[in-house]
N, C-alpha and C positions, 0 to 999 in steps of 0.2 A: 620795339626798339628801333630806334631809326640813328644809331650812331655805330661807326666802324670802328675798328682799332686791330692792329695786329702787326706781327713781326715780318719785315722783308727782309732777307739775307742776302747781301751780295758776296758771289764767290766766283773763283776763276783763280787761274795761273798767276804767278807774280807779273807786274809791269802790265796789265791789260788795261788800266785804267779805272781799278775801283774806287780808290781814295778821290781821284778827280770826280768821277760820278756823285759819289757821298758828298762832297762839298758843293756839287752844283743841286742837287736835290735839297739839302738841309738850307744852302743860301748863306753858309756860315764856313770858315776856315777850321772845320774840326780834324780832318786827317792832313798829316804831313806827305808831302809830294816830293820825291827826286827821282832820278833816272835810275837810280840804283836797286835791285831786287831785295825784297823783304824788308823796305822800309816800313812796312805796317807790322808791328809785332802783336798787337793785342786786338780784342773786339771792341769796337767803339760804337755806340748807340747813337744815332742823330735822329731828332724826333721833328715831324712836320705836324702841326696841329690846325685844325680847323674847327668849324662848330657843329660839326656831324661827323668828324673822324679824328684818328690819330694814327699816323704812319710811323712806325718805328723801324728805322734802316739800320742795318748793321754792316760795318766796313770789316772785313776780316783780314788776316794774313792771307797772302798768296800761297796756294796750295803746293808744298813741297814733299819731299822724302826727309824726314828729319835726320840730321847728323849727329845732334848733340841734344840734351835736355832741355834746353830753352827752346829749341825748334819742335820738338815733342809738345812742350807745353803751347806753342803756337798752334799746333795742328790739334790740338786738344778743342781750342777755341773754334776751330772748323766744324769738329764733330759734334760740338753742343750745338752750333748752328741748323745743323741737318735735323737736331731733335724739337726745335721750338718753332720753325718756319711756318707763318701762315701762305708765304709764297717767296719764292727764289728769284732773284737776276742772277743768270751766270753769265759771264761775260768773257768772251773771247775778241781776237782782232781779225783784223783782214790778214791772210796768211796762215792763221791757225788751222788745224785740222781735228777732226773727232777722234781719230785713233790716237791723237799724240795727248789726250787729255787724261787727267788723273782719274783714279777709280771714283773718287766723289761724283765726278760726272755722270758715271753710270747708275749710281746709287741714286741721283736725283732724278734721273731719266724712269727709274722704277717705282719713284714715289707717286702716291696720287696727290700731288701739292702743285699748284699753278706756278708755272716757271716762263719767265720771259728770257728769251735768251737774246743777248745783246750783241752783235756785230761792231765792235767798237773801232774806231778810227777809220771810219770811211771818207772822212777828209782827204786822206793820204791814199786814195783808190779811184780809178776811173768807174763810171758808171756800170759798165759792163762787168767789171769785176765784181762788184758789191750784188749784183743781181746771180752773177754764177756763185759766188760764195754762200749767198743767202739761201740758195737752192740746194746747196749741200748739206746746210746745217738744219734745214727744214727736212730734208729727206732721212737724215739720221736722228732726228729728235722731232719727230712728228706731233707728240705732244705739247710741245712748246711753242710760244709764238715767237718769231723770230724778227728781230727788229734793226735793221741798220742804224748806227747811231755814232756820234762824235760827242764825247764826253768833252773834249777841249774847246768846242763851241756850241756845246748844248743843243746840238741839232737831235729832235724828236723829244726832247725833254717834256715838253707838256703833254705829247702823248704817252710818254711812258708812266707819268704820273697819274694820269686818267686811266691807265691801264692796272696800274698798282691798287689804285681804290676800287676800281670794279673787282679785284681779287681778294680783298680783306673780307673777313666775317663780320657779322654784327656782333659788337662786344662794347663795354664799357672802356673808357680810356685806362690804359695800365700806368700812366705817370700822369703828375699834375698837368694841366692844360698849359702852363706857361713854362714847362720845362722844353729844353732842345737839346740836351745830351744827359745820359747818366754818370758821365764823367766829371770828378770834383776840379777845381781851378789849377791844383796843383798837376795834375796830370797833364794839363796842355803847356805847362812850365816846362816840362820834362822831356814832351813830344817836340816843343819848338827849339830847344837846346839840341836835342838829338838830330833833328834835321840839319842844324849847321854842321854839326859833326858830319855827318853823311855828304854833305857839300863840300866840305874844306880838305876832308881826307881821303886817301887813295888807299887801295888794296884791302888787307883784312882790318885795318884800325876802325874802320866806323862799326864794323859787325862786333868787335871787343869791347865796345862801350855801351855803358846803361847810366841813365841819370835819374838823380832822386832829389827831388825837392825838399830839403831840410828846413827850409823857413818860408814862410809867407805870412805878410803882413800887411793890411791897408791902412796907411796913415794920411788921412786925407787925401789929397789928390795923388799922393805917392804911395806906389806898393814897394816893399822891400821883399827882395827875394834872395833865397840862398841855395845853391844846387850843388850836388857832388856829381862829377863826372867819374864814374868807374872803369878802369880797364883791367884786362886779365893778367898781365905781366908788367914787372918793373920797367923793363926795356919800352915799354909802350907809354909811360908817363911824359918821359921827356919830348916825345914828338908829338902829344896832345898839347903841351905846354910852348912848345917851340923855343927858338932861340930868344933869350930875353924877356920870354912869355909873350912873343909876338903872336902866335897862333891862338893861344888861350884867349886873348885880349880880343882878336879878331871874330872867333865865335861868340864871345860874350857882347859883343858891340851889335853884331847881326841879330842874335836871339834879343837883346834887350829892345830894338827897333821894333821888331816882329811883336813882341810882346805888349809894347806900349799901344800898336795898332790893335792887338787881339782885346785887351782890357781897356781901352781908351783912358788909359791915365798914364803919368810917368812913371817909370820903373827905375829902381836902384837894384842891380844885379851881381852878385857875388858867384863866381865859380871856383871850385876847389876840384884838383884830380886826387882820386884815392886808387889803391889797387887791391884788388880782390881776385887771388889766383884761381884761374879757371872757374870764373863764375858762372859760366854758361852752363857747366855741369855740375853747380853747387845746388842742392834741394834748399839749402836755408836762404842763400842769396837769391834764387829764384823767388822764392816767398816774399822776400822783401822788397823785391823788383815788381810783384804783382802776377808773376807767372804762375804761381801755384796758390791754392786756397790754404788758409791757415787752420 
């Protein structure tokens, strides 16, 4: 067999650049990106196909200590990724320390699976600093290949792709060769809307929100979409809507423009705000939102 295929799972703490890397690897905007921690809540697969290979990259939530059931589910996605990986990309950034990494870092060190340790955001550091920090990680994790990297500017991206291909086992493809993700269109609708919520609201409000796409219909050159934005408390609903509906309209407009770019069609988007008390600790709502298996 001359075909290679496998899962390459991207792990690290929040805000180290995992989603930026994922989008660069795939060449598509699969993962939403904001400056806020815990932007990524689900496991998202991005698939790169060649004539003799299939790379399946996983973007995952940043590793945290869970404070409620939704975060427990997020960390379940991380735990699953430790079980099915053919190779790991473990991301840190300039200024991180090995002793400050979560327990998953130690688990990966003890596994007999190829690891590429990316020292990200090298564009923010001087050359001597990059060399010094690379040495720290090489010493702490001698079984990994340490690579200085910039997800923002794609520095060393081609080298990373070559190394990942070398790590993959011989295998038939896991997905159709024309597939580029495992997620349906509705998922990306909800993620794009949620990104705009993260960008436009402060404090706890964005973390208390979840989005469900309730209607998706292509009608010629137009896609008609309806989405519900859920909040945890009745007092949060007027904040999301804003005075005279101004904030909800702003979020909807920004999301619609990005959705039109994503789908390459004109989009008609309607959004509604719903309340589900303490949904982040509600098992039935977590199943509805895709955080639990049915």
